[in-house]
C-alpha positions as CSV (number, residue, x, y, z in Angstrom):
1,M,4.8,-82.2,-12.8
2,P,4.9,-80.6,-9.3
3,R,1.3,-79.8,-7.7
4,K,0.7,-75.9,-7.9
5,T,0.5,-74.6,-4.3
6,R,-3.2,-73.6,-3.5
7,T,-3.2,-69.9,-2.3
8,T,-7.1,-69.4,-2.0
9,P,-9.1,-69.8,1.1
10,R,-10.7,-73.0,1.8
11,K,-14.2,-71.4,2.5
12,L,-15.1,-67.4,3.0
13,P,-16.3,-66.5,6.8
14,Q,-19.8,-65.8,6.8
15,Q,-20.8,-65.3,10.4
16,D,-19.7,-62.5,12.6
17,R,-17.7,-65.0,14.6
18,S,-16.1,-66.7,11.5
19,K,-14.9,-63.2,10.2
20,M,-13.3,-62.4,13.8
21,T,-11.2,-65.8,13.4
22,V,-10.2,-64.8,9.8
23,D,-9.3,-61.6,11.0
24,A,-7.4,-62.8,13.8
25,I,-5.4,-64.8,11.6
26,L,-4.5,-62.3,9.4
27,I,-3.5,-59.9,12.0
28,A,-1.4,-62.9,13.7
29,A,0.2,-63.3,10.4
30,A,1.2,-59.6,9.7
31,H,2.5,-59.2,13.1
32,I,4.7,-62.2,12.9
33,L,5.7,-61.1,9.3
34,T,6.9,-57.7,10.7
35,E,8.5,-58.7,14.0
36,D,10.4,-61.9,12.9
37,G,9.8,-62.4,9.0
38,Y,8.6,-64.8,6.6
39,D,10.5,-68.0,7.3
40,T,9.1,-67.8,11.3
41,A,5.5,-67.5,9.9
42,S,4.2,-71.2,10.4
43,T,0.7,-72.3,10.3
44,N,1.1,-73.1,13.9
45,R,2.5,-70.1,15.3
46,I,0.2,-68.0,13.5
47,A,-2.7,-69.7,15.0
48,E,-1.0,-69.7,18.5
49,R,-0.5,-65.6,18.0
50,A,-4.5,-65.5,16.8
51,G,-5.6,-67.2,19.7
52,V,-7.2,-70.3,17.7
53,S,-6.8,-73.8,17.1
54,I,-4.9,-75.2,14.1
55,G,-8.0,-76.9,13.3
56,S,-9.7,-73.6,13.0
57,L,-7.1,-72.1,11.1
58,Y,-7.3,-75.0,8.6
59,Q,-10.9,-74.8,8.4
60,Y,-10.4,-71.3,6.5
61,F,-6.7,-71.5,4.8
62,P,-5.3,-74.8,3.3
63,N,-1.7,-73.7,4.0
64,K,1.0,-70.8,5.0
65,E,1.0,-69.6,1.7
66,A,-2.8,-69.0,1.3
67,I,-2.7,-67.0,4.5
68,M,0.3,-64.8,3.1
69,T,-1.9,-64.1,-0.1
70,A,-4.9,-63.1,2.0
71,V,-2.3,-60.4,4.0
72,R,-1.0,-59.4,0.6
73,E,-4.3,-58.8,-0.6
74,R,-5.7,-57.1,2.4
75,H,-2.7,-54.8,2.5
76,T,-2.8,-53.8,-1.0
77,N,-6.5,-53.4,-1.0
78,E,-5.7,-50.5,1.6
79,M,-3.2,-48.9,-0.7
80,A,-5.6,-49.2,-3.6
81,E,-8.5,-47.0,-1.9
82,I,-6.0,-44.5,-1.3
83,V,-4.8,-44.0,-5.0
84,E,-8.7,-44.7,-6.2
85,S,-9.4,-41.6,-4.1
86,A,-6.8,-39.7,-5.8
87,V,-7.8,-40.7,-9.4
88,S,-11.4,-39.9,-8.9
89,Q,-10.9,-36.9,-7.2
90,T,-8.6,-35.5,-9.8
91,A,-10.8,-36.6,-12.9
92,Q,-11.2,-33.1,-14.0
93,Q,-7.8,-31.7,-13.3
94,S,-4.7,-31.0,-15.5
95,L,-2.2,-33.9,-15.9
96,E,0.3,-31.8,-13.8
97,V,-2.1,-31.4,-11.1
98,A,-3.5,-34.9,-11.2
99,L,-0.2,-36.4,-11.3
100,H,1.1,-34.5,-8.3
101,E,-2.0,-35.7,-6.3
102,L,-1.2,-39.4,-7.7
103,V,2.5,-39.5,-6.4
104,K,1.2,-38.0,-3.0
105,A,-1.4,-40.6,-2.9
106,C,1.0,-43.4,-3.7
107,I,3.4,-42.1,-0.9
108,A,0.8,-42.5,1.6
109,A,-0.4,-45.7,0.4
110,H,3.3,-46.9,0.9
111,R,3.1,-45.6,4.7
112,V,0.0,-47.6,5.5
113,D,2.3,-50.0,7.2
114,P,5.6,-49.7,5.7
115,N,7.4,-52.5,7.9
116,L,4.4,-55.0,6.5
117,H,5.0,-53.8,2.7
118,Q,8.9,-54.6,3.1
119,V,8.5,-58.2,4.2
120,L,5.6,-58.8,1.8
121,H,8.0,-57.2,-1.2
122,E,11.3,-58.6,0.1
123,Q,10.7,-62.0,1.7
124,V,7.2,-63.6,0.9
125,P,7.3,-65.4,-2.5
126,R,4.5,-63.9,-4.9
127,L,2.6,-66.8,-6.3
128,N,0.4,-64.6,-8.2
129,Q,-1.2,-61.1,-8.9
130,S,-3.6,-59.9,-6.2
131,S,-6.8,-58.4,-7.4
132,A,-5.9,-55.4,-5.4
133,E,-2.5,-54.9,-7.5
134,A,-4.4,-55.5,-10.9
135,K,-7.2,-53.0,-9.5
136,I,-4.2,-50.4,-9.1
137,L,-3.1,-51.1,-12.7
138,L,-6.7,-50.6,-14.0
139,L,-6.8,-47.2,-12.0
140,L,-3.5,-46.0,-13.7
141,R,-4.9,-47.1,-17.1
142,E,-7.9,-44.9,-16.4
143,F,-5.9,-42.1,-15.1
144,L,-4.2,-42.3,-18.4
145,I,-7.4,-42.6,-20.8
146,Q,-8.9,-39.6,-18.9
147,R,-6.0,-37.2,-20.2
148,H,-5.7,-39.0,-23.6
149,H,-5.6,-35.7,-25.2
150,E,-2.4,-34.4,-23.2
151,V,-0.5,-37.9,-22.7
152,Q,1.6,-39.4,-25.3
153,A,1.4,-43.2,-25.1
154,Q,1.6,-45.3,-28.2
155,N,1.6,-48.2,-26.3
156,L,-1.0,-48.0,-23.4
157,E,-0.2,-51.0,-21.6
158,L,3.4,-50.3,-21.8
159,T,2.9,-46.8,-20.3
160,V,1.0,-47.9,-17.8
161,F,3.5,-50.7,-16.6
162,I,6.2,-47.9,-16.9
163,L,4.2,-45.6,-14.6
164,E,3.3,-48.1,-12.0
165,R,7.0,-49.8,-11.8
166,T,8.4,-46.2,-11.7
167,I,6.1,-45.2,-8.9
168,E,6.3,-48.4,-6.9
169,S,10.2,-48.4,-7.1
170,L,11.1,-44.9,-6.1
171,V,8.4,-44.4,-3.5
172,H,9.1,-47.7,-2.2
173,A,12.8,-47.0,-1.8
174,A,12.3,-43.8,-0.3
175,V,9.9,-44.9,2.2
176,I,11.9,-48.0,3.3
177,E,15.5,-46.8,2.5
178,Y,15.8,-43.1,2.4
179,P,12.9,-41.4,4.3
180,K,15.1,-38.1,4.3
181,F,14.2,-37.8,0.5
182,L,10.3,-37.5,2.0
183,Q,11.2,-34.2,3.9
184,E,9.9,-30.9,2.3
185,N,8.3,-32.9,-0.3
186,Q,11.4,-33.3,-2.2
187,L,10.4,-36.8,-3.6
188,E,6.7,-35.9,-4.3
189,K,7.9,-32.7,-6.4
190,E,10.9,-34.4,-8.5
191,L,8.8,-37.7,-9.2
192,T,6.2,-35.5,-10.6
193,R,8.5,-33.6,-12.7
194,L,9.9,-36.8,-13.8
195,L,6.6,-38.3,-14.8
196,L,5.2,-35.3,-16.5
197,S,8.2,-35.2,-18.9
198,F,7.8,-39.0,-19.7
199,L,3.8,-38.6,-20.2
200,S,3.6,-34.8,-21.8
201,R,2.7,-34.3,-25.5
202,P,5.3,-32.4,-27.0
203,V,4.5,-28.9,-27.8
């Protein structure tokens, strides 16, 4: 059997200096990804761009895949924080109002670094699910449970899956390919209407 590629760091930085080194490596990797693409992002080039020795890079990351996993994790964490804020702030709101805020938050999350998001989505191999991606699914699950009296969901996990994939696919495509649909909040309004129709209990 082929050996599974390691995607976890060799060690986590503890001191400020080591944290700065890891931060420089991840920033350099993100810049190379967005400027020239995944195929050009070798560990040597990342180390050179970060201003660290290749030996220092390998102290923390065993390979290119582990660096990319960390870049994805950092980026997705930024997105998850925006979604988490929307879910927590609308806990007492109706389904319609909360959905509107959730969609707004997801659009804002995709605007954090759309170029990096596109490369991570389209070029970087997805070797496992990041903890941040898992967190977003849990947030959406919580969002639905909070409104169980308004939501029709015979299979909660399936409903979470459909909700997440619908939002991710449409928002990603709009931010990257069709920004005109974001003008005057067009996508925001129509996506909210679509999801409300899908989730609402029949009267």
